[in-house]
C-alpha positions, 0 to 999 in steps of 0.5 A: 499499499505505502508503494501505491501511495505515491501513484495517486497523483499520477493516476490523477493525472491519467484521469485529468488528461482523458477527460480534457482529450474529450474536451479538447475533440469535442470545442475542436469540433464545433468550432471549427464546424460552426464558428470559426468560418464566421471570422472575417479572416480565419486563422491558420492552424496555429491560431485554432491550436492556440484558441484550443490551449485557453479553452482547455486551460480555462476547461481544467482551472475552473473546475479545479477550484470546485474540486472537480478533479479530486477523484476519490476525496470527493463522491461522484455526484459533487465531483460531476457537479463541480466539473459540470459547474466549472465547464458551463462557465468555460464554455460561457467564456469561450462564447465571449471571446468568439464573439469577439473574434467574430465580431457579431453576437452568435447563437451559442446553440453549438456550444449549449449541445456541445456542453450537454454531451460533455455533461453525459461525458462527465456522467460516465467519467465520474462514476467510472475513474471513482470506481477504478480509484476506490479499486486502487485505493479502497477505504483506509482503515484508521485507528481513532485515538481519543482524550477527554472528551467523547469523539462521538461527533467526529466518528459519526462525521467520518462514517458518512464517508465510508468510501474514503475511511473505515473506523477499525477501533477506538482507543482512548490516550488513558491506555498509554503510549505504548499500547496506543503505539503498538495498535497503531502499526496494525492500521494505514492511519491515524486520527487523533482527537483532541488528546493532551499536547504531549501525548498529541506530540508523541503520536504525530512523531510516532506516525511520522517515524515509521510514514504512517497518515495521521489527521488531526482535528487542530487546536484553536492554537494550531491555527494561529501559528498555522500561519506564522513567518519564519525568522532566522535572527540566530541558529535557533528557528523562531516562528513569528505569528504578529496576531494583528488581523490583515496589514493595512495594504490587504486592508485597503485592496479588500476594501477597494474590491469589495466597494468595485464588485458590490457596486457592480453587483447592485446595478446588475441584480437590482431588477431582480431586488425589485421583483423581490420587493414586490413579491414580498409586499403582495404576499402579507402587505408586511415590510420589505426590508428585515434589520437586525443588529450584528458584530463586525470588525472589533465588536463594532455593531451595526444593522445588518439588511435582509429581504424579509423571509418570514412572518412580521411577528416571527420573534413576537415573544422576544426570544430569538430562534433558529429557522428550523427545516420546516419552519412555519413563520417562513413565508412562501416568498420566503422559502423559495428566496432562502433557497437561492440566497435572495434575501442576502441581496440588501447586504450589498449595501451593507458591503458598500457602506463599509460595515461588512466585506464580500468575504469575512466571517458571517456576522453574528447578533451581540446576545448570540455572540455573547452565549457562545463566548460564555462558552467559547472564549476565543469566539470572539477572534472571529472579529479580526476583520470585517464580517462578510457576505460569504466566507470561509465557514459558509463556503466549507461549513453547513448552516448547523455547523457548530459554533466551535467548528465555524470558529475554526473554519474562521481562523483558518481565512484569517490567518491565511488571508490573502486576495487569491483566496478571497476570489476562490471563496467568491467562485465556491459560493456559487459552487454551494448556492444549490446544495441543499447541505449548505443551506439546510435549517437546524431540526425542530427544537433544536438548541445551538451546539457548542462543540469542543473536539468531540463534545457537544454542549448546548445553550439552554432552550430555546436561546437560538436565533432567527436568521432572516 
């Protein structure tokens, strides 16, 4: 098995080459048959090849952003969905380029037909490649090592990916390191779940020395040191963590991009916003915009704007509640606009005002943040940067992900911030718009879950909030 590990990248590269070859044949035929004759002066062969290379570049890059090449890592549905979304964008991009080359608005019919054929090829490719990959690399049998807190939550999550992991055995750290090391040798990997630092370091070093794969649930301190800068002032290595959030240059560039993109987005979606406003008003005659106090950079309070998706009296008793799967407070129009995130559009005005950024941690209500911080003091670390319309936790988490896990995801973004990461998250936001698990509400009457390691605690019922 260890000898096979080094060939994983080569196998994935071969899968990639096969699919790109199919795309190349399809595009070459459509371009030469339907579009290149429309040019005033048709390209020689070199020009056609350059256009093909341009198309293949985007047909590779855009699906890669969405994880479409991660055969064996994602399920077949997610691979096909990610590939299809990336290809649709690549085909749209090449259509715009063909319009420029032919100097006329050409009919997209051949390209649409090409996309349909590509989607059919994707279904076959995704199923066959995933099947082959799993035959070569069957699910990895792992040992789960846990500490003072139960690991049931993590075990439940791992069990949902039986195509990748099988927990062969669990071991409590109290069994002793000698016993645990003996067990490690029987498995292909170790999952380390919230054990004391000394024991964790020993397990990590043991696995490293023997080339055994390890998976570790990170502590907050791990995330803070992850982006540390190496310092070489003398012969002892130092890791510098500045702990100040974004630099002044990063804040300036982020603000420029926020203003520019939110302005462009508002110009495009204003007609849609007008239609949504009319539908909300027509349904019950109530207010169109819902305003709620939230927290942003350094704990500053502001009012976030959303289209109202619930009844006017959704919180008439004064108790904030989290929206459930089949919440009767949500209006008919609200069900639609929440499903495709149209209720979030008024937040573009918050971004223009400077209250929020396009990408950042989701803004919390002050009273809910106070409850979280009572259980998780580090929760305030999210306020190192402005709250965002979308963010790392929204892309990689779920609506009902625990507060502690959302905090970790937000810290991964803050500690590894870059403009490239911002644009990547923006593109990935498009990917999750139609994925149910990213928008699903809490179960009926569920309370807020706050998770440290594998242990979940909940606030007193029913102190949850309605995120309208």
